[in-house]
N, C-alpha and C positions, 0 to 999 in steps of 0.2 A: 744368778745374775752374772757371775764371772764368765760363763760360757757366752752369754749374750754380748758382753763387752768384747770378749775375745773374737767372736765372729765379725764384729764391726771393725775392730782394730787390726786384726792379723792380715787381712787382704791388703791393707795400706802398707804394712811392713813388706809384704811380698812385692808390692808394686815398686816400692823404693829400691829394693834389691834388684829387680828386673831392669830398672832404669840404669843401674850401674854396670850390669853385666852385658858384654858385647859379643860373647862367643856362644855358639849353638849348644855346646855341652853344658855350660853353666846355666844357660837359659832353660834348657830342658830339665835339668836337675831341680832348679828352683820352682819351675812351674809344676812339675809332677809332684814334688814333695808338698808344695803349698796347696795344690788342688786336693791331694789326699788328706791333708790335715783339715782343710775346710769341710770336705765331705764327711770325714769321720766325726768332727765336732758337731756338725748339724745332726748327724744320726744319734750321737750321744745325747744331745739336747732333746731330740724327739723321744728317745727311750725314757729319759728322766721325767719328762712332763707329759707323756702320752695320756690322753683322756682328760687332761686338765681343762677346767672351765674358765680359767683366767687367773694368772698370778702377776701381781704388780710389785715393782721393786723401787725402793727409794734411791733415786739417782739425780736429784735436783742439785744443780751447781751453777752458780753465777758465771764461773769460768767457761763452762760448756756453752752457756748462752752467748758469751762474747766470742767464743771460738766459732760458733755457728754463724754469727754475724760476719766474722772475718772471712770464713769460707764462702759465704754468699757474695761478699764484696770481691773476692778473688775471681769467682766465676764470672761476675759481671765485667770486671776489668779485662779478662781474657776475651770475652765476647766483644766488647767495645774495641779492643785492639785488632781483632780479626775483621770487624766491620769496617774499621778505618783502612786497614791494609787492602781489603778487597772492594772498598767503596760501596758497602751495603748499608745505607743510611738507616733503613727501617729497623734492622736488628739492633743497631747501636742505640737508637731512640728508645725502643722497647726495653732494652737492658738498663738504660739510665733511669727510665720511669720506674722499673721494678726496684732498683737499688734505692731510689728515693723513698719508695713506699716501705722498703725493708727497714731503713733507718728510722722512719717515723714510728713504725710498729715496735722495733727492737728497743730504741732508746726512749721512746715515749711511753710505752706500756709494758713491754715484755718482761723487763727486769723487776717490775713491781708485782707481777703475777707469777709467783713461784708454783711450779707443778711438782709436788713432792715425789709422786710416783712417775718418774720420767720414762721408765722402761717397763715393758709388760710382755707376757707371753700367754697365748691361748692356743687352742687347737688349730685355728686357721693360720696363725703366724708360724706354728710348727710346720704345717704343710708347705707354706711358702718358703720357709727356711730350707726344707729338704729340696724343693725345686731349685732354689738359688744355689745351695751348697753342693748338690750332686750334679744337676744338669749344667749349671753355670761353670762349675769346675771342670766337668767333662769337656765342655766346649773349649775351655782354655788349653786343655791337653791336646785336643784335636788340632788346635791352631798351630802347634809346634811344627808338625809335618806340612800342613797346608801352607803356612806362611813361608816355610823354607822353599817350597816350590814356587810360591808367589814371588818371592824375592829373586829366585833364579830367572824368572821370566821378565824381570825389570831390566832396563838398560844397564850396561856395565858400569856407567858412571853414576847411577842412581844411588842416593844415600840410603843406607840401611836404617829404617825407622822402626824396626821391630821392637826395640826396647820400649819405645813410647807406646806402641800398640799393645803389648802385653801388660804394661803398667796400667793403661786405661781399662783393660778388661778386668783386672783385679780391683781397681777403684770402683768400677761399676758394681761388683759384687758387694763391696763394703757399703756403698750407698743403698743398695737394695735391702741389705740386712738392717740398716738403720731405719728404713721406711717401715719395715714390718715389725720391728721391735719397739719403736718409739711411741710413747703415749703423749709426749709433748709435741703439739702441732707445729711449733716453731722449729723443732728439730726435724720433724718430717719434711717441712718445707725446704730446709737446707739440703737434706739428702735428695729430695725431689729435683732440685736445681742441679745438683752434682750429676745426676743421671742425664739430665738434659745436655749439660756441657760435654760429658763423656760421649754421648751419642753424636753430638755435633762434630767432635774431633775424629771419631771413628768413621763416620760417613764420609768426611772429607779427607780420609787417610791418603788416598792416591794423589790428591792435589790437582786432579784434572779439572777442566772447566765444568764438566758435568757433575763431578763429585762436589765441588765447591758450591755450585748452584743448589744441589739437593741438600747439602749440609745447612745452608742458610735458610732454605725452605723449612727444614726441621726446626731450626732454632727460633725462627719467627713464630711459627705456630705454637710451639711449646712455651715460648715466653708469654704468649697470650694466656695460656693456662696458668703459668706461674704468677702472672699479675692477678688473675682471678683468685688464686690461692691466697696471695698476700692480702688482698682486700677482704677475703673471708676472715683472715686472722685479725684484721683491723676491726671488723664488725664484732668478732668475739671479744676483743679487748674492750670495746666500748660497752657492749650490752651484757655479755656473760661474765666478764671479769675472770676468765680462765682460758688457758690453752690446753687443758686436759682433754684428750680425744674421747676418753670414756665418759667424761662428764658431758661433753658436747653431744654424744650419741644419746645419752640418757635424757638430756633436755629435749632433744629432737623427738624422742618417743612420747614424752609426757606433755610437752608444750611445743608442738610443731610450728605454730605461727611465730614463735620467738626466734627460731633459727631458719626460717624459710629462705631468707636471702643468702646466708652463708652456705646452706645446703646446696642451693642452685649454683653458687660460685664454685664450690668444691666439686660438684658434679660436672661442671664445665671443664674444670682442670683435669678431672679423670677422663672425660671424653676426648680432650686434645691429646693426652698422653696415650690413650688407647687407640688413637688414629681413626676415630669414628668420623663419618662424613659430617661436615665438609673438610675435615682435616686428614683425610686418608692419603693425600698425595705425599706427605712427608715420609710415610712408611714405605710407599712404593718407590720413592726416590732413594731410600736407604739401600736398595738392591745393588747400587753401584759399588758399595763397600765390599771388602773381602768377605767370603762366606761365613767365617766365624762371627763377624759383626752382625750379619743378618740373622744367624741362628741365635745369638745372644739377645738381640733386640726383640725377636719374635717369640722366644720361648720363655726364658727365665727372668728377664729383666725388662726395663723400659715399659713396654705395653702392659706387662703384668702389674706394674705399679699402678697404672690407670684403673684396671679392673679390680685390683685389690682395694683401692679406695672406694670404688663404687659399691662393691659388695659389703664393705664395712658400713657404708651409709644405708644399706638396704632397709634396716628397721625404720629409719627416718622416712624413706620413700613409702613404706607401707601405710603410714598415717598422714602423709602429706601429698595430696593429689597433684599439685602443680609440678614439683620436681619429679614425681613419679611418672607422670604422663610424658614429660620431656625426655627422661632417660629411656623409658620404654620405647617411645616412637623413634628416637634417634638410633637406638640399638637395633630395633626391628627393621627399619628401612635400610640401615647399613648392611645388615645380614642378608636381606633379600637382594638388593641391587649389586652388592659385591659378589655374591654367589653367581648372579647372572653374568657379570663382567668376567669372572674367572673362566667361563665357558669359551670366551673368544681368545684366550691367551695360549700361545704355543711356547713361550718362554717359561721354563719350569719354575724359576725363582719368582716370576711374576704371578704364576698360578698360586704358589705358596703364599705370596704376599696378599693377594686378594682373599684367599681362603683364611688367612690369619685375621684380616680385618673383618671378614664375615663372621668368623667364630667369636671374635671379641664383641661383635655386635650382638650375638646371641647371649653372651655372658652379660653384656650391658642391659639387655632387655630383661633378663632374669633378675638382675639387681634392681631394676626399676619396678618390677612387680613386688619385690620385697617380702614375699611370704617365706616361711621356713622351707617349703617344698622347692620354691624357686631358688633359694640360696643353696640348698643341697645340690640342685642341678648345676648351678653356677660354679660351685667349688670343684665338682668333678669335671666340668668342662675346662676349667683352668688347668687341672692336673693333667688330663689326657692330651689337651692341646699342647701343653708345654713339652711333654715327652715326645709325642709324635712329630711335632713340627721341628724340634731340635734334631731328631733322627733324620727327617726328610731333608732339611737344609744341609746337614753334613753329607748326606748321600749325594745330593745334587752337586755340592762343591767338589767332592772327590770324583764324581763322574765327569764333570766339566774338565778337570785337569787331565783326565785320561782318554776321553773321546773327543776333546776339543770343542765341545758345545754344551749348552744348557737347554737347547731346544728339545722339546718332547719328541718331535718328529725325527730327531737324530738318535733317538734311543732304541731304534730297531735292533733286535737281537742282543740287547743288554743282558738278558738272561743267560746268554752264551758267552758274551765278551767279558762280563764282570758278574759271574754267578752269585758270589756271596753278597756283593753290594746290591744286586738286583733284588735278592730275597729280603734284605734289610729294608730297601725302599718299598717293596710290596707290602711288607709288614706294617710300615708306617702309614701307607695309603689305606690298607684295610682297616686299621684302627680308626681312621677318620670317618669312614662311611659304611662299614659293613658290620652287621650284627654277628656275634654277640660282643664285639669289642667295646671298650669303655666309652667312646664318644657317642655311640648309638644308645647305650644305656642312659647316659646323661641327657641326650636329646629326648628320650622317652620320658624321663623325669621332668624335663622342661615342658613337654606337652601336657603332662598331668598337672603341673603347677599352673599353666595357662588355663586349662579347663576348670580347675578348682576356683580360679578367680574370675571365671566367666569372661575371659579375654578372647573373644571370638576372632577379632582382627589379628591378634598375635598368632592364633592357631593357624589361620589361613596363610599368614606370612611364613610361619615355620614350615608348613606343608610345601609351598611353592619353592621356598629357599632350599629346603632339603632335596627336592627333586633336581634342582640345578646342581646342588652339591654332588648328588649321585652321578650326574652326567659328566662333570669334568674330572672327577676321580676315576670313574669307570673307563673313560677314554685313556687316561694315563696308565692305569693298571693293565688294560688290554695291550697297550704298546709294549710294556715291559715283559708281558707273559709270552709274547710271540717267540717261537723257536723254529729255526730253519737253517740248514747249512751248518758249517763248522768254522765260524769266525775265530780269530785269534783271541785268546784270553789276555786282556791288557791290565788286569788288576794285580798282577804280581809285583808291581812297583809301588803299590799303595804303602804309605808309611805306617809303621807299627803304632805310632801315636794316634793316627786316624782310625785304625782298626780298633784300638782300645776304646776310643770314644764311641764308635759305632756299636760295638758289642755292649758297652755300658748302657747306651740309650735303648737298644733292642731288649736287653735284659730287664731294664726298668719298666718298659712298656708291657712286657709279658707278665712280670711280677704284679704290677699294679692292676692289670686286667684280671688276673687270677684272684687277687686278694681284695677285690672291690668290696665284698661284704665286711671284711675286717677293717678296711679303711673307713667305711661308712660308720661302723660301730665305734671304732677307736678314736677317730679324728673329727669327722664331720658332724656327727650327732652331738658330741659334747660341746662343740662350738655353738650349735643351735640352741642347746639347752641353756648355755650361759647367756645368750642374747635374748631369746624369746621365752625362755622358761619352759619350753616344750620341744619335743623332737618332731621330725617329719612323720606324717601319718601314712601307714600302709605301704612302706617300702619293703617289699617281700624279700627276705633273705633267701628263701628257697629258690626263687627265680634268679637271684644274683649268683648263688652258688652254681646253678645249672649253667648260666652264662660262662662262669669261670671254667667249668669243665670243658665246655665247647671251645673256648679260646685255647686251652691246652692242647686239644686234639688238632685244631687247625694249625697251630704253630709246629707241632710234630710233623704234620704232613708237609708243611712248607719247607722245613729245614732238613728233612730226611734225605740223605744222599747228596748233601750240598757239595757243589763243585764236581760232581761225578754224574755222568749220564750213561745208563745202560741201554738206551734206545739204539736200535740199529740205524746206522747212517746210510741213507740212500741218495741217489742223484736227484737233483731238483727236476721236477716235471713242470714244464711250462708249455702247455698246449701241444706237447709232443714234438715241437720243433725249437729246440734250444739254440740260441746264438752265443750267449755268454752267461755262464752260471753265476759268476761273481757279481755281475751287475743285474742278474735276473732279467735278461733281455731275450725275447723270443720273436719268431716271425709270425705275424698275424695273418688273418684270412685274405688280406689284400696284398700280401707279400711285403708288407712294410715291417719295420722294426718297432716293437712295443716293449716298454719296461714294466715289469710287474711291481707295483708299489702298493703299500697299504698306508693310507693317510686318514687322520681323524677329521671330523667336521667341526669347524670352529664358529660358524654362523656370526661372523663379525658384523655383517650388515644388520643383524638383529640385536646383538649383545655387545657391540663395540663400546669402548670407553667413551668415545665422543657422543654417543647416543644416550647412554645410561647415567654417566657420572653427573651431568648437570642437574638431572632430576633430584638426585639425592642431596646434592649441595644446596639447592634452592629450598627443598622441603625441610631439611634439618636446620638450616640457618634460620628460617622463619619460625620453626618450632622453638629453638633456643631463645631467640629474641622475644617471642611472645611470652615464654615462661618468665623471663626476667622482668618484662613489663608488668605482667600480672602480679609478680611478687612485690615489685616496687609500689604498685597501686594498692597493695594490701588485699587483693582479691583471692578467693579460693574457689576451686571447682568442686561441685557436688557430684 
């Protein structure tokens, strides 16, 4: 229990220190030491409880309940203050509505319903703790060099707000640890809202009009989810007389009709936090924030809180058709349509954003299916998505600072200009869509789980969405792999903190791909046994080890001779009549000048956002409203 409390409390201490330190040396020392301590503590926790089916700790305290109420109130006061400052009435109204509901629940019911086992740990929370503690801490270290360059490009009279930035990053980690370790749903809600507020402040960090607009879009959408969460708590207080999450799940399995409405409300909260359509725009808008914010939101925090909640609710979905169908369809439609929209994007961060939303949609669909096989697939999708996306976001951020663009079409010859970075980026991309890397194994398990449950529609959606996924990743990979000429190597000025984080993410990716069988046996299957009483069927360890060996071979081939090229350099041949080798211009058959270029096909007329997005927004909105209406009417689907 001490380690759980430490992981929740220590990042807050680090945040307080970072708020007080204003020089780069002190900030770097505190960030690196704190990140190392958090990562080591999460590893020690995992080693101590590896394979556990669930351990619950007595942590009930009236003072903690009051503290949670105070923290929720502070969050709302900050949101209302910003809404008044920037004249955003809707955010202020939603925040006021939420705090009113919080007071009703907390002072009317919560203190009468003690949850003796306030903290818990199981295999799934261990995996999430490793993602938060290692990947999240690595992103904080990466931010040291990145934010130094970011501040350098700010106007000379611009205030240095990096102390606030780093403090918010560590508070984010603390809130995520609280979400994955809390059994008291009231505590989960408080941490849930802290992540919403931190995300709001980080997205609006630059204080430009665009950043402020996107920050308020995020806060409005996630406040809707927060309101749904608090109403679910209100229902639990009235009908179940407990805020224990494990008791709630047990009731949902044995008496699904009794928890139908709160399950739908909590699923709605998870869908908003996971940026599923129609709420995808808040995550796309988050791209205006500095790259460490994007990486943190997309990989180890915020959106992972949403899918974590949905996966925890999976056993309830298995026996409750209405919320199951809602979650399955919302996730599947989001996966398909966002995969299509990613094809039309040239902005690398926007491609990553749509890919993130699409993969979260696939995880959501797996949670909605609710079977042990689907949960196995969902957990591995969470793991490999977290590592690969953090690596890719950090690579794009570093590339942007050194080539001056985040556009994929400007990444010509990146393999020569930034050879190490290009290899890391290619590794991340290959993990997302090429066998035998982890994401493809998880997608294979997803296909198996859909087939076992006779979900033909989901199988078709998975097929077409995966085809779109292959297209946009292959285009980017091909752009990176092109080699011609001898451009200047510009990665010599990359900060050591950035390299440290990139190497960490790449190493994690390789290790997790190679050790998939062990992760399955030691972490994922014990969780399923604790929840379902049985493990997944026919997950072949022989095939998983074969995939691990193939990954090892591919990685050796990719990184052999890194930074060096023994290929003979020859002059560029352009139809035999070169005009300018640097710009690759040659004289064509009509004696005119033509530039040799290689460009991808983006098909915006077919897959543009304006054409695809409204379809998903309408469909998913109707699906969620219909599910809530059916629940309120007391209907069930057969």
